[in-house]
C-alpha positions as CSV (number, residue, x, y, z in Angstrom):
1,X,65.0,243.5,45.2
2,X,67.4,242.0,42.7
3,X,66.6,242.1,39.4
4,X,68.0,240.9,36.5
5,X,68.3,241.6,32.7
6,X,66.1,238.6,32.0
7,X,63.2,240.2,33.6
8,X,63.6,243.2,31.6
9,X,62.2,241.1,28.2
10,X,58.7,241.2,29.6
11,X,59.0,245.0,29.9
12,X,60.7,245.7,26.7
13,X,57.5,242.9,25.2
14,X,55.0,245.7,26.8
15,X,56.9,248.7,25.4
16,X,56.8,247.1,21.8
17,X,53.1,246.4,22.4
18,X,52.0,249.7,23.4
19,X,61.4,269.8,44.3
20,X,58.5,268.4,46.2
21,X,58.3,268.9,49.9
22,X,60.9,266.9,52.1
23,X,62.9,266.9,48.7
24,X,65.7,269.6,48.9
25,X,68.8,269.4,51.0
26,X,69.7,272.1,53.2
27,X,71.8,274.5,51.6
28,X,73.9,274.5,54.5
29,X,74.7,270.8,54.6
30,X,78.0,269.4,53.3
31,X,76.5,268.2,50.3
32,X,75.7,271.8,49.2
33,X,79.4,271.7,47.9
34,X,78.7,269.0,45.4
35,X,78.5,270.3,41.7
36,X,75.4,267.8,41.4
37,X,73.7,268.3,44.2
38,X,70.9,270.4,42.9
39,X,70.6,267.9,39.9
40,X,71.6,264.4,40.3
41,X,70.7,262.8,43.7
42,X,72.6,259.4,44.6
43,X,70.5,256.9,46.5
44,X,72.2,253.8,48.5
45,X,70.2,250.7,49.4
46,X,71.2,248.7,52.2
47,X,70.3,245.1,52.7
48,X,70.5,245.3,56.6
49,X,70.0,241.9,57.0
50,X,73.7,241.2,56.2
51,X,75.4,245.0,55.7
52,X,75.7,247.8,58.4
53,X,73.5,250.7,57.5
54,X,76.0,252.9,59.0
55,X,78.5,252.2,56.0
56,X,76.4,254.9,53.6
57,X,77.8,257.7,55.2
58,X,81.5,256.5,54.9
59,X,81.6,256.8,51.2
60,X,82.9,260.5,50.1
61,X,84.9,262.0,47.3
62,X,86.9,265.0,46.6
63,X,88.8,267.2,49.0
64,X,87.5,268.4,51.1
65,X,85.6,265.2,51.5
66,X,82.0,265.0,50.5
67,X,79.4,262.6,50.9
68,X,78.7,260.4,48.3
69,X,75.0,259.5,48.6
70,X,72.3,261.9,49.1
71,X,69.7,259.4,50.3
72,X,69.8,255.9,51.8
73,X,67.1,253.3,52.3
74,X,66.9,250.7,55.0
75,X,66.1,247.3,53.3
76,X,63.6,246.4,54.3
77,X,60.4,246.2,56.6
78,X,57.7,244.2,55.4
79,X,54.0,244.4,55.1
80,X,52.6,241.3,57.2
81,X,48.7,240.0,57.7
82,X,48.0,239.6,61.2
83,X,45.2,237.0,61.4
84,X,43.4,238.4,64.4
85,X,43.1,242.1,63.4
86,X,42.3,240.8,59.9
87,X,44.4,243.8,58.3
88,X,47.8,244.5,57.1
89,X,50.6,245.4,59.7
90,X,54.0,246.8,59.5
91,X,56.5,244.5,60.7
92,X,60.2,245.0,61.3
93,X,62.6,241.8,61.6
94,X,65.1,241.7,64.0
95,X,67.5,243.4,62.0
96,X,65.6,246.2,61.0
97,X,64.3,246.5,64.5
98,X,68.2,246.9,65.5
99,X,68.8,249.7,63.1
100,X,65.6,251.6,64.2
101,X,65.9,251.0,67.9
102,X,69.2,249.8,68.6
103,X,71.7,252.6,66.8
104,X,71.7,256.0,66.2
105,X,72.1,255.4,62.5
106,X,69.2,257.2,61.3
107,X,70.4,260.4,63.2
108,X,74.1,259.9,62.1
109,X,73.7,259.7,58.4
110,X,70.9,262.7,58.8
111,X,73.7,264.7,60.4
112,X,75.8,264.1,57.2
113,X,73.2,265.7,55.2
114,X,71.5,262.4,53.9
115,X,68.1,261.7,53.9
116,X,66.6,258.4,55.4
117,X,63.9,256.2,54.0
118,X,62.6,253.0,55.0
119,X,61.6,250.4,52.5
120,X,58.5,248.5,52.7
121,X,57.8,245.4,50.9
122,X,55.6,242.1,51.2
123,X,56.5,239.2,53.2
124,X,54.9,236.1,51.4
125,X,51.7,236.8,53.4
126,X,48.1,237.7,52.5
127,X,49.0,241.6,52.2
128,X,50.7,244.0,49.8
129,X,51.1,247.3,48.5
130,X,48.7,246.4,45.5
131,X,46.3,244.2,47.2
132,X,44.2,247.0,49.1
133,X,40.2,246.9,48.5
134,X,38.9,249.7,50.5
135,X,39.8,253.1,51.8
136,X,39.9,252.2,55.4
137,X,42.1,249.7,55.4
138,X,44.6,251.8,53.4
139,X,44.1,254.7,55.7
140,X,44.8,252.6,58.7
141,X,48.2,251.1,57.0
142,X,49.0,254.6,55.9
143,X,48.9,255.7,60.0
144,X,51.1,252.8,60.8
145,X,53.8,254.1,58.3
146,X,53.4,257.8,59.4
147,X,53.7,256.7,63.1
148,X,56.9,254.7,62.2
149,X,58.4,257.9,60.1
150,X,57.5,260.0,63.1
151,X,58.9,257.7,65.9
152,X,62.2,256.9,64.2
153,X,62.4,260.5,62.4
154,X,62.8,259.2,59.1
155,X,62.6,261.2,55.7
156,X,60.2,259.0,54.0
157,X,58.8,255.6,52.9
158,X,59.8,253.6,50.1
159,X,57.3,251.3,48.3
160,X,58.8,247.9,47.0
161,X,55.7,246.0,45.7
162,X,57.3,242.3,45.9
163,X,56.6,238.9,47.8
164,X,53.2,239.5,48.3
165,X,50.7,236.4,48.4
166,X,47.3,238.4,47.9
167,X,45.1,239.0,44.9
168,X,46.4,242.7,43.2
169,X,44.4,245.4,41.7
170,X,45.5,248.3,39.9
171,X,44.0,250.9,42.0
172,X,45.3,249.9,45.3
173,X,48.7,251.5,45.0
174,X,47.0,254.7,44.3
175,X,44.4,254.5,47.2
176,X,47.3,253.8,49.9
177,X,49.7,256.3,48.3
178,X,46.9,259.2,48.6
179,X,46.5,258.2,52.1
180,X,50.0,257.9,53.0
181,X,50.1,261.5,51.6
182,X,47.3,262.9,53.8
183,X,49.3,261.3,56.8
184,X,52.6,262.5,55.7
185,X,52.4,265.5,53.8
186,X,55.9,266.9,54.3
187,X,57.5,263.4,54.2
188,X,59.2,261.8,50.9
189,X,57.1,259.1,49.0
190,X,59.1,256.9,46.5
191,X,58.6,253.2,44.5
192,X,61.0,250.8,43.6
193,X,59.7,250.5,39.7
194,X,59.7,247.2,37.9
195,X,56.8,245.7,35.8
196,X,54.1,247.8,37.1
197,X,52.8,249.7,34.2
198,X,49.4,249.1,34.8
199,X,49.5,250.7,38.2
200,X,50.7,253.8,36.7
201,X,48.1,254.1,34.0
202,X,45.3,253.2,36.2
203,X,43.0,256.0,37.9
204,X,41.5,256.7,41.1
205,X,39.2,259.7,41.7
206,X,40.6,261.3,38.9
207,X,44.5,261.0,40.2
208,X,47.4,258.6,39.0
209,X,50.0,257.0,41.1
210,X,52.6,259.6,39.6
211,X,50.5,262.3,41.5
212,X,51.5,260.9,44.9
213,X,55.3,260.0,44.4
214,X,58.3,262.2,44.9
215,X,60.7,259.7,43.4
216,X,60.5,256.3,41.5
217,X,63.6,254.3,40.8
218,X,63.7,251.4,38.1
219,X,65.4,248.2,39.1
220,X,65.7,246.1,36.1
221,X,69.6,246.1,36.8
222,X,71.9,244.9,34.1
223,X,69.5,246.2,31.2
224,X,71.4,248.8,29.6
225,X,68.7,250.2,27.4
226,X,67.7,253.1,30.2
227,X,65.6,255.0,27.8
228,X,63.3,251.9,27.4
229,X,63.3,251.2,31.1
230,X,62.1,254.7,31.9
231,X,59.7,255.3,28.9
232,X,56.7,254.0,30.4
233,X,56.8,255.8,33.5
234,X,57.5,258.8,31.4
235,X,54.4,258.3,29.6
236,X,52.2,257.7,32.8
237,X,53.1,261.1,34.5
238,X,56.4,260.8,35.9
239,X,58.8,263.3,35.2
240,X,62.6,263.0,34.5
241,X,63.5,264.7,37.9
242,X,61.1,262.1,39.7
243,X,62.6,259.1,38.0
244,X,66.1,257.1,38.8
245,X,68.0,254.4,37.3
246,X,68.9,251.3,39.5
247,X,72.5,249.4,39.3
248,X,73.6,246.7,41.6
249,X,76.9,246.2,43.0
250,X,76.7,242.6,42.0
251,X,76.7,244.0,38.3
252,X,79.1,245.9,36.1
253,X,76.9,248.8,34.5
254,X,77.4,251.4,37.5
255,X,79.4,254.0,35.6
256,X,76.7,253.3,32.4
257,X,73.9,254.3,34.6
258,X,75.7,256.9,35.9
259,X,76.6,258.5,32.4
260,X,73.0,258.0,31.2
261,X,71.8,259.7,34.7
262,X,73.9,262.5,34.1
263,X,73.8,263.1,30.3
264,X,69.8,262.8,29.9
265,X,68.5,264.9,33.0
266,X,67.4,262.0,35.4
267,X,67.0,262.7,38.8
268,X,68.5,259.9,40.5
269,X,71.0,257.4,40.6
270,X,70.1,254.3,42.7
271,X,72.8,251.8,43.9
272,X,71.4,248.6,45.2
273,X,73.5,246.5,48.0
274,X,75.9,249.0,49.4
275,X,78.2,247.0,51.6
276,X,81.5,247.7,53.6
277,X,83.3,246.7,49.9
278,X,81.7,248.8,47.7
279,X,84.5,252.0,47.0
280,X,85.6,250.5,43.7
281,X,81.9,250.1,42.4
282,X,81.2,253.6,43.5
283,X,84.2,255.2,42.2
284,X,83.2,254.1,38.6
285,X,80.0,255.9,39.4
286,X,81.7,259.1,41.1
287,X,84.2,259.5,38.3
288,X,81.2,259.9,36.2
289,X,79.5,262.1,38.1
290,X,82.1,264.1,40.0
291,X,85.3,263.4,38.1
292,X,86.7,262.2,41.4
293,X,87.0,258.8,42.6
294,X,85.0,257.4,46.0
295,X,86.9,256.7,49.0
296,X,86.2,255.4,52.4
297,X,86.5,257.7,55.5
298,X,89.4,256.3,57.7
299,X,88.2,253.7,60.2
300,X,84.5,253.8,59.1
301,X,83.5,251.0,57.5
302,X,82.1,248.3,59.7
């Protein structure tokens, strides 16, 4: 999930060559008082192998305190390949399993008005988001995802198409996203965006990938030509309201990304690698979005 400005060069070369259901946050939630709650949304990615997911709900701004984040994603579950069943299967490593089965973190964050997603990415096996070749297999995997969403009370699934060792095709993501939408009509489907324009320009049964996505966050962290980062997706059917700019706490462009999002009608500001030491970084963003610093609730961070 860590993307760098170096990776942006390939996208630049390509450029030179060439409120859905489940989205709205309740008006009665703590976030309703936020001046940007109905426009800019804020998303936290938390690498749960090394960080506590519940920290997302500790970051607030203003008085009375308002939650900084509208949304949070558990990073990450995996797509594995089952050699016995001969199909892709949803896999939770011990840390993801702990968040889902050993804590109340999902409900805790939701009680604060924060939508919770599960990010799913490849695991260096013969299975991946861009490798589905038939509808039955895609339908089966979509059913596994829907079951996880129902079992753990999640608000949606976040697609991260990385680290798979399988043969890709341009229509796979459209097929599986269509099956996900059928299996989870009222849940959010989002995608981490990076070097994937061919999946957005392709069509299947007359539909495009953008037709099935509620959100997409572009993750070429550190590349500050934000307009170029989003241009291919706008051309492929994603609206500004559906799109987000991603920034990483390992970098320095958090405030710059927030400024672009705020000033250009972009729907979401995504922050990757939120930890228990992110107060200063998030302050750079909240000063832009809300004209107020971020603080951590007392005795909350783990």
